[in-house]
Chimera marker file (.cmm) of the C-alpha trace (Angstrom):
<marker_set name="trace">
<marker id="1" x="90.471" y="99.334" z="108.536" r="1" g="1" b="0" radius="0.5"/>
<marker id="2" x="87.862" y="99.849" z="105.828" r="1" g="1" b="0" radius="0.5"/>
<marker id="3" x="89.037" y="99.053" z="102.311" r="1" g="1" b="0" radius="0.5"/>
<marker id="4" x="87.741" y="100.719" z="99.170" r="1" g="1" b="0" radius="0.5"/>
<marker id="5" x="87.592" y="99.133" z="95.722" r="1" g="1" b="0" radius="0.5"/>
<marker id="6" x="86.732" y="101.120" z="92.609" r="1" g="1" b="0" radius="0.5"/>
<marker id="7" x="85.395" y="99.574" z="89.409" r="1" g="1" b="0" radius="0.5"/>
<marker id="8" x="83.754" y="100.536" z="86.150" r="1" g="1" b="0" radius="0.5"/>
<marker id="9" x="86.538" y="102.351" z="84.385" r="1" g="1" b="0" radius="0.5"/>
<marker id="10" x="87.442" y="101.798" z="80.778" r="1" g="1" b="0" radius="0.5"/>
<marker id="11" x="87.747" y="103.295" z="77.339" r="1" g="1" b="0" radius="0.5"/>
<marker id="12" x="84.882" y="105.424" z="76.052" r="1" g="1" b="0" radius="0.5"/>
<marker id="13" x="84.419" y="107.736" z="73.100" r="1" g="1" b="0" radius="0.5"/>
<marker id="14" x="83.921" y="111.475" z="73.575" r="1" g="1" b="0" radius="0.5"/>
<marker id="15" x="80.301" y="112.186" z="74.405" r="1" g="1" b="0" radius="0.5"/>
<marker id="16" x="79.865" y="108.763" z="75.964" r="1" g="1" b="0" radius="0.5"/>
<marker id="17" x="79.029" y="107.695" z="79.490" r="1" g="1" b="0" radius="0.5"/>
<marker id="18" x="80.508" y="105.558" z="82.231" r="1" g="1" b="0" radius="0.5"/>
<marker id="19" x="79.405" y="104.640" z="85.711" r="1" g="1" b="0" radius="0.5"/>
<marker id="20" x="82.054" y="104.094" z="88.340" r="1" g="1" b="0" radius="0.5"/>
<marker id="21" x="81.432" y="102.235" z="91.563" r="1" g="1" b="0" radius="0.5"/>
<marker id="22" x="83.252" y="102.303" z="94.871" r="1" g="1" b="0" radius="0.5"/>
<marker id="23" x="82.621" y="99.507" z="97.331" r="1" g="1" b="0" radius="0.5"/>
<marker id="24" x="83.629" y="99.828" z="100.965" r="1" g="1" b="0" radius="0.5"/>
<marker id="25" x="84.334" y="96.715" z="103.005" r="1" g="1" b="0" radius="0.5"/>
<marker id="26" x="82.145" y="98.035" z="105.819" r="1" g="1" b="0" radius="0.5"/>
<marker id="27" x="79.277" y="100.420" z="106.227" r="1" g="1" b="0" radius="0.5"/>
<marker id="28" x="80.317" y="104.044" z="105.784" r="1" g="1" b="0" radius="0.5"/>
<marker id="29" x="77.005" y="105.894" z="105.730" r="1" g="1" b="0" radius="0.5"/>
<marker id="30" x="76.025" y="107.999" z="107.593" r="1" g="1" b="0" radius="0.5"/>
<marker id="31" x="79.299" y="108.051" z="109.496" r="1" g="1" b="0" radius="0.5"/>
<marker id="32" x="81.599" y="109.585" z="106.916" r="1" g="1" b="0" radius="0.5"/>
<marker id="33" x="81.686" y="111.769" z="103.860" r="1" g="1" b="0" radius="0.5"/>
<marker id="34" x="82.851" y="110.033" z="100.690" r="1" g="1" b="0" radius="0.5"/>
<marker id="35" x="84.429" y="111.576" z="97.634" r="1" g="1" b="0" radius="0.5"/>
<marker id="36" x="85.639" y="110.984" z="94.108" r="1" g="1" b="0" radius="0.5"/>
<marker id="37" x="88.991" y="112.365" z="93.001" r="1" g="1" b="0" radius="0.5"/>
<marker id="38" x="90.875" y="112.065" z="89.743" r="1" g="1" b="0" radius="0.5"/>
<marker id="39" x="94.445" y="112.380" z="88.608" r="1" g="1" b="0" radius="0.5"/>
<marker id="40" x="95.382" y="112.966" z="85.008" r="1" g="1" b="0" radius="0.5"/>
<marker id="41" x="98.871" y="112.214" z="83.700" r="1" g="1" b="0" radius="0.5"/>
<marker id="42" x="101.306" y="114.867" z="84.828" r="1" g="1" b="0" radius="0.5"/>
<marker id="43" x="98.743" y="116.639" z="86.973" r="1" g="1" b="0" radius="0.5"/>
<marker id="44" x="97.906" y="116.758" z="90.639" r="1" g="1" b="0" radius="0.5"/>
<marker id="45" x="95.018" y="114.806" z="92.058" r="1" g="1" b="0" radius="0.5"/>
<marker id="46" x="91.857" y="116.901" z="92.132" r="1" g="1" b="0" radius="0.5"/>
<marker id="47" x="88.519" y="116.617" z="93.819" r="1" g="1" b="0" radius="0.5"/>
<marker id="48" x="85.665" y="115.711" z="91.476" r="1" g="1" b="0" radius="0.5"/>
<marker id="49" x="82.844" y="115.713" z="93.995" r="1" g="1" b="0" radius="0.5"/>
<marker id="50" x="81.718" y="114.667" z="97.422" r="1" g="1" b="0" radius="0.5"/>
<marker id="51" x="78.707" y="113.061" z="99.009" r="1" g="1" b="0" radius="0.5"/>
<marker id="52" x="78.203" y="113.723" z="102.684" r="1" g="1" b="0" radius="0.5"/>
<marker id="53" x="77.122" y="111.171" z="105.253" r="1" g="1" b="0" radius="0.5"/>
<marker id="54" x="73.703" y="112.767" z="104.987" r="1" g="1" b="0" radius="0.5"/>
<marker id="55" x="73.592" y="112.389" z="101.211" r="1" g="1" b="0" radius="0.5"/>
<marker id="56" x="74.296" y="115.959" z="100.085" r="1" g="1" b="0" radius="0.5"/>
<marker id="57" x="76.522" y="116.338" z="97.042" r="1" g="1" b="0" radius="0.5"/>
<marker id="58" x="78.861" y="118.969" z="95.683" r="1" g="1" b="0" radius="0.5"/>
<marker id="59" x="80.980" y="119.003" z="92.530" r="1" g="1" b="0" radius="0.5"/>
<marker id="60" x="83.970" y="120.510" z="90.822" r="1" g="1" b="0" radius="0.5"/>
<marker id="61" x="82.664" y="123.290" z="88.573" r="1" g="1" b="0" radius="0.5"/>
<marker id="62" x="84.067" y="121.620" z="85.469" r="1" g="1" b="0" radius="0.5"/>
<marker id="63" x="81.922" y="118.500" z="85.920" r="1" g="1" b="0" radius="0.5"/>
<marker id="64" x="78.708" y="120.093" z="87.181" r="1" g="1" b="0" radius="0.5"/>
<marker id="65" x="75.786" y="119.023" z="85.058" r="1" g="1" b="0" radius="0.5"/>
<marker id="66" x="77.717" y="116.091" z="83.594" r="1" g="1" b="0" radius="0.5"/>
<marker id="67" x="78.695" y="113.996" z="86.612" r="1" g="1" b="0" radius="0.5"/>
<marker id="68" x="76.443" y="112.753" z="89.386" r="1" g="1" b="0" radius="0.5"/>
<marker id="69" x="77.426" y="111.100" z="92.652" r="1" g="1" b="0" radius="0.5"/>
<marker id="70" x="75.007" y="108.791" z="94.382" r="1" g="1" b="0" radius="0.5"/>
<marker id="71" x="75.095" y="106.082" z="97.016" r="1" g="1" b="0" radius="0.5"/>
<marker id="72" x="73.203" y="103.114" z="98.365" r="1" g="1" b="0" radius="0.5"/>
<marker id="73" x="73.288" y="104.822" z="101.788" r="1" g="1" b="0" radius="0.5"/>
<marker id="74" x="75.254" y="101.876" z="103.158" r="1" g="1" b="0" radius="0.5"/>
<marker id="75" x="78.669" y="101.098" z="101.721" r="1" g="1" b="0" radius="0.5"/>
<marker id="76" x="78.650" y="102.044" z="98.026" r="1" g="1" b="0" radius="0.5"/>
<marker id="77" x="79.056" y="105.244" z="96.082" r="1" g="1" b="0" radius="0.5"/>
<marker id="78" x="78.754" y="105.747" z="92.351" r="1" g="1" b="0" radius="0.5"/>
<marker id="79" x="79.935" y="108.293" z="89.851" r="1" g="1" b="0" radius="0.5"/>
<marker id="80" x="77.740" y="108.609" z="86.780" r="1" g="1" b="0" radius="0.5"/>
<marker id="81" x="79.715" y="110.402" z="84.099" r="1" g="1" b="0" radius="0.5"/>
<marker id="82" x="77.937" y="111.689" z="81.003" r="1" g="1" b="0" radius="0.5"/>
<marker id="83" x="79.063" y="113.761" z="78.034" r="1" g="1" b="0" radius="0.5"/>
<marker id="84" x="82.608" y="112.667" z="78.642" r="1" g="1" b="0" radius="0.5"/>
<marker id="85" x="85.455" y="114.701" z="77.192" r="1" g="1" b="0" radius="0.5"/>
<marker id="86" x="89.063" y="113.759" z="76.467" r="1" g="1" b="0" radius="0.5"/>
<marker id="87" x="90.033" y="116.069" z="79.332" r="1" g="1" b="0" radius="0.5"/>
<marker id="88" x="88.194" y="113.719" z="81.712" r="1" g="1" b="0" radius="0.5"/>
<marker id="89" x="90.823" y="111.063" z="81.068" r="1" g="1" b="0" radius="0.5"/>
<marker id="90" x="92.361" y="110.197" z="84.423" r="1" g="1" b="0" radius="0.5"/>
<marker id="91" x="92.620" y="107.646" z="87.150" r="1" g="1" b="0" radius="0.5"/>
<marker id="92" x="89.565" y="108.041" z="89.358" r="1" g="1" b="0" radius="0.5"/>
<marker id="93" x="89.865" y="107.413" z="93.082" r="1" g="1" b="0" radius="0.5"/>
<marker id="94" x="87.357" y="106.955" z="95.827" r="1" g="1" b="0" radius="0.5"/>
<marker id="95" x="88.039" y="108.348" z="99.293" r="1" g="1" b="0" radius="0.5"/>
<marker id="96" x="86.369" y="107.844" z="102.631" r="1" g="1" b="0" radius="0.5"/>
<marker id="97" x="87.056" y="110.792" z="104.896" r="1" g="1" b="0" radius="0.5"/>
<marker id="98" x="86.865" y="109.020" z="108.264" r="1" g="1" b="0" radius="0.5"/>
<marker id="99" x="87.220" y="105.298" z="107.581" r="1" g="1" b="0" radius="0.5"/>
<marker id="100" x="90.742" y="104.843" z="108.818" r="1" g="1" b="0" radius="0.5"/>
<marker id="101" x="92.259" y="104.476" z="112.248" r="1" g="1" b="0" radius="0.5"/>
<marker id="102" x="91.608" y="107.577" z="114.325" r="1" g="1" b="0" radius="0.5"/>
<marker id="103" x="89.027" y="108.715" z="111.780" r="1" g="1" b="0" radius="0.5"/>
<marker id="104" x="91.689" y="109.173" z="109.137" r="1" g="1" b="0" radius="0.5"/>
<marker id="105" x="90.975" y="109.038" z="105.439" r="1" g="1" b="0" radius="0.5"/>
<marker id="106" x="91.149" y="105.889" z="103.340" r="1" g="1" b="0" radius="0.5"/>
<marker id="107" x="91.738" y="105.743" z="99.577" r="1" g="1" b="0" radius="0.5"/>
<marker id="108" x="91.006" y="103.161" z="96.961" r="1" g="1" b="0" radius="0.5"/>
<marker id="109" x="93.554" y="102.118" z="94.345" r="1" g="1" b="0" radius="0.5"/>
<marker id="110" x="91.792" y="103.849" z="91.488" r="1" g="1" b="0" radius="0.5"/>
<marker id="111" x="90.230" y="102.937" z="88.165" r="1" g="1" b="0" radius="0.5"/>
<marker id="112" x="91.394" y="104.221" z="84.804" r="1" g="1" b="0" radius="0.5"/>
<marker id="113" x="89.021" y="106.212" z="82.617" r="1" g="1" b="0" radius="0.5"/>
<marker id="114" x="90.159" y="106.977" z="79.091" r="1" g="1" b="0" radius="0.5"/>
<marker id="115" x="88.090" y="109.172" z="76.799" r="1" g="1" b="0" radius="0.5"/>
<marker id="116" x="89.304" y="108.867" z="73.248" r="1" g="1" b="0" radius="0.5"/>
<marker id="117" x="88.066" y="108.279" z="69.751" r="1" g="1" b="0" radius="0.5"/>
<link id1="1" id2="2" r="1" g="1" b="0" radius="0.2"/>
<link id1="2" id2="3" r="1" g="1" b="0" radius="0.2"/>
<link id1="3" id2="4" r="1" g="1" b="0" radius="0.2"/>
<link id1="4" id2="5" r="1" g="1" b="0" radius="0.2"/>
<link id1="5" id2="6" r="1" g="1" b="0" radius="0.2"/>
<link id1="6" id2="7" r="1" g="1" b="0" radius="0.2"/>
<link id1="7" id2="8" r="1" g="1" b="0" radius="0.2"/>
<link id1="8" id2="9" r="1" g="1" b="0" radius="0.2"/>
<link id1="9" id2="10" r="1" g="1" b="0" radius="0.2"/>
<link id1="10" id2="11" r="1" g="1" b="0" radius="0.2"/>
<link id1="11" id2="12" r="1" g="1" b="0" radius="0.2"/>
<link id1="12" id2="13" r="1" g="1" b="0" radius="0.2"/>
<link id1="13" id2="14" r="1" g="1" b="0" radius="0.2"/>
<link id1="14" id2="15" r="1" g="1" b="0" radius="0.2"/>
<link id1="15" id2="16" r="1" g="1" b="0" radius="0.2"/>
<link id1="16" id2="17" r="1" g="1" b="0" radius="0.2"/>
<link id1="17" id2="18" r="1" g="1" b="0" radius="0.2"/>
<link id1="18" id2="19" r="1" g="1" b="0" radius="0.2"/>
<link id1="19" id2="20" r="1" g="1" b="0" radius="0.2"/>
<link id1="20" id2="21" r="1" g="1" b="0" radius="0.2"/>
<link id1="21" id2="22" r="1" g="1" b="0" radius="0.2"/>
<link id1="22" id2="23" r="1" g="1" b="0" radius="0.2"/>
<link id1="23" id2="24" r="1" g="1" b="0" radius="0.2"/>
<link id1="24" id2="25" r="1" g="1" b="0" radius="0.2"/>
<link id1="25" id2="26" r="1" g="1" b="0" radius="0.2"/>
<link id1="26" id2="27" r="1" g="1" b="0" radius="0.2"/>
<link id1="27" id2="28" r="1" g="1" b="0" radius="0.2"/>
<link id1="28" id2="29" r="1" g="1" b="0" radius="0.2"/>
<link id1="29" id2="30" r="1" g="1" b="0" radius="0.2"/>
<link id1="30" id2="31" r="1" g="1" b="0" radius="0.2"/>
<link id1="31" id2="32" r="1" g="1" b="0" radius="0.2"/>
<link id1="32" id2="33" r="1" g="1" b="0" radius="0.2"/>
<link id1="33" id2="34" r="1" g="1" b="0" radius="0.2"/>
<link id1="34" id2="35" r="1" g="1" b="0" radius="0.2"/>
<link id1="35" id2="36" r="1" g="1" b="0" radius="0.2"/>
<link id1="36" id2="37" r="1" g="1" b="0" radius="0.2"/>
<link id1="37" id2="38" r="1" g="1" b="0" radius="0.2"/>
<link id1="38" id2="39" r="1" g="1" b="0" radius="0.2"/>
<link id1="39" id2="40" r="1" g="1" b="0" radius="0.2"/>
<link id1="40" id2="41" r="1" g="1" b="0" radius="0.2"/>
<link id1="41" id2="42" r="1" g="1" b="0" radius="0.2"/>
<link id1="42" id2="43" r="1" g="1" b="0" radius="0.2"/>
<link id1="43" id2="44" r="1" g="1" b="0" radius="0.2"/>
<link id1="44" id2="45" r="1" g="1" b="0" radius="0.2"/>
<link id1="45" id2="46" r="1" g="1" b="0" radius="0.2"/>
<link id1="46" id2="47" r="1" g="1" b="0" radius="0.2"/>
<link id1="47" id2="48" r="1" g="1" b="0" radius="0.2"/>
<link id1="48" id2="49" r="1" g="1" b="0" radius="0.2"/>
<link id1="49" id2="50" r="1" g="1" b="0" radius="0.2"/>
<link id1="50" id2="51" r="1" g="1" b="0" radius="0.2"/>
<link id1="51" id2="52" r="1" g="1" b="0" radius="0.2"/>
<link id1="52" id2="53" r="1" g="1" b="0" radius="0.2"/>
<link id1="53" id2="54" r="1" g="1" b="0" radius="0.2"/>
<link id1="54" id2="55" r="1" g="1" b="0" radius="0.2"/>
<link id1="55" id2="56" r="1" g="1" b="0" radius="0.2"/>
<link id1="56" id2="57" r="1" g="1" b="0" radius="0.2"/>
<link id1="57" id2="58" r="1" g="1" b="0" radius="0.2"/>
<link id1="58" id2="59" r="1" g="1" b="0" radius="0.2"/>
<link id1="59" id2="60" r="1" g="1" b="0" radius="0.2"/>
<link id1="60" id2="61" r="1" g="1" b="0" radius="0.2"/>
<link id1="61" id2="62" r="1" g="1" b="0" radius="0.2"/>
<link id1="62" id2="63" r="1" g="1" b="0" radius="0.2"/>
<link id1="63" id2="64" r="1" g="1" b="0" radius="0.2"/>
<link id1="64" id2="65" r="1" g="1" b="0" radius="0.2"/>
<link id1="65" id2="66" r="1" g="1" b="0" radius="0.2"/>
<link id1="66" id2="67" r="1" g="1" b="0" radius="0.2"/>
<link id1="67" id2="68" r="1" g="1" b="0" radius="0.2"/>
<link id1="68" id2="69" r="1" g="1" b="0" radius="0.2"/>
<link id1="69" id2="70" r="1" g="1" b="0" radius="0.2"/>
<link id1="70" id2="71" r="1" g="1" b="0" radius="0.2"/>
<link id1="71" id2="72" r="1" g="1" b="0" radius="0.2"/>
<link id1="72" id2="73" r="1" g="1" b="0" radius="0.2"/>
<link id1="73" id2="74" r="1" g="1" b="0" radius="0.2"/>
<link id1="74" id2="75" r="1" g="1" b="0" radius="0.2"/>
<link id1="75" id2="76" r="1" g="1" b="0" radius="0.2"/>
<link id1="76" id2="77" r="1" g="1" b="0" radius="0.2"/>
<link id1="77" id2="78" r="1" g="1" b="0" radius="0.2"/>
<link id1="78" id2="79" r="1" g="1" b="0" radius="0.2"/>
<link id1="79" id2="80" r="1" g="1" b="0" radius="0.2"/>
<link id1="80" id2="81" r="1" g="1" b="0" radius="0.2"/>
<link id1="81" id2="82" r="1" g="1" b="0" radius="0.2"/>
<link id1="82" id2="83" r="1" g="1" b="0" radius="0.2"/>
<link id1="83" id2="84" r="1" g="1" b="0" radius="0.2"/>
<link id1="84" id2="85" r="1" g="1" b="0" radius="0.2"/>
<link id1="85" id2="86" r="1" g="1" b="0" radius="0.2"/>
<link id1="86" id2="87" r="1" g="1" b="0" radius="0.2"/>
<link id1="87" id2="88" r="1" g="1" b="0" radius="0.2"/>
<link id1="88" id2="89" r="1" g="1" b="0" radius="0.2"/>
<link id1="89" id2="90" r="1" g="1" b="0" radius="0.2"/>
<link id1="90" id2="91" r="1" g="1" b="0" radius="0.2"/>
<link id1="91" id2="92" r="1" g="1" b="0" radius="0.2"/>
<link id1="92" id2="93" r="1" g="1" b="0" radius="0.2"/>
<link id1="93" id2="94" r="1" g="1" b="0" radius="0.2"/>
<link id1="94" id2="95" r="1" g="1" b="0" radius="0.2"/>
<link id1="95" id2="96" r="1" g="1" b="0" radius="0.2"/>
<link id1="96" id2="97" r="1" g="1" b="0" radius="0.2"/>
<link id1="97" id2="98" r="1" g="1" b="0" radius="0.2"/>
<link id1="98" id2="99" r="1" g="1" b="0" radius="0.2"/>
<link id1="99" id2="100" r="1" g="1" b="0" radius="0.2"/>
<link id1="100" id2="101" r="1" g="1" b="0" radius="0.2"/>
<link id1="101" id2="102" r="1" g="1" b="0" radius="0.2"/>
<link id1="102" id2="103" r="1" g="1" b="0" radius="0.2"/>
<link id1="103" id2="104" r="1" g="1" b="0" radius="0.2"/>
<link id1="104" id2="105" r="1" g="1" b="0" radius="0.2"/>
<link id1="105" id2="106" r="1" g="1" b="0" radius="0.2"/>
<link id1="106" id2="107" r="1" g="1" b="0" radius="0.2"/>
<link id1="107" id2="108" r="1" g="1" b="0" radius="0.2"/>
<link id1="108" id2="109" r="1" g="1" b="0" radius="0.2"/>
<link id1="109" id2="110" r="1" g="1" b="0" radius="0.2"/>
<link id1="110" id2="111" r="1" g="1" b="0" radius="0.2"/>
<link id1="111" id2="112" r="1" g="1" b="0" radius="0.2"/>
<link id1="112" id2="113" r="1" g="1" b="0" radius="0.2"/>
<link id1="113" id2="114" r="1" g="1" b="0" radius="0.2"/>
<link id1="114" id2="115" r="1" g="1" b="0" radius="0.2"/>
<link id1="115" id2="116" r="1" g="1" b="0" radius="0.2"/>
<link id1="116" id2="117" r="1" g="1" b="0" radius="0.2"/>
</marker_set>
């Protein structure tokens, strides 16, 4: 089964930027859509954005214009986060839609992003 490992999280001041990475242990493009999710304390996990196997992207309205998803078209996706707000504080997860057995989804373990002054 493909494994996903996120990295790049940390502490950043409001208005700052971070770039998250998600590395898959095997090639995922163009076979599967990939996505970034986040979960803030006390809240449900929510979709931040997706990148399809063909490279198209779509985003949660709240992050449009601030976050950008990209890939290396092989086994990596990235989440460039600009103009960060305290409300963006969460654990960010990477998901591969069809990387598991029987084309099931696979999740990474997450990386913490904290936006605070």
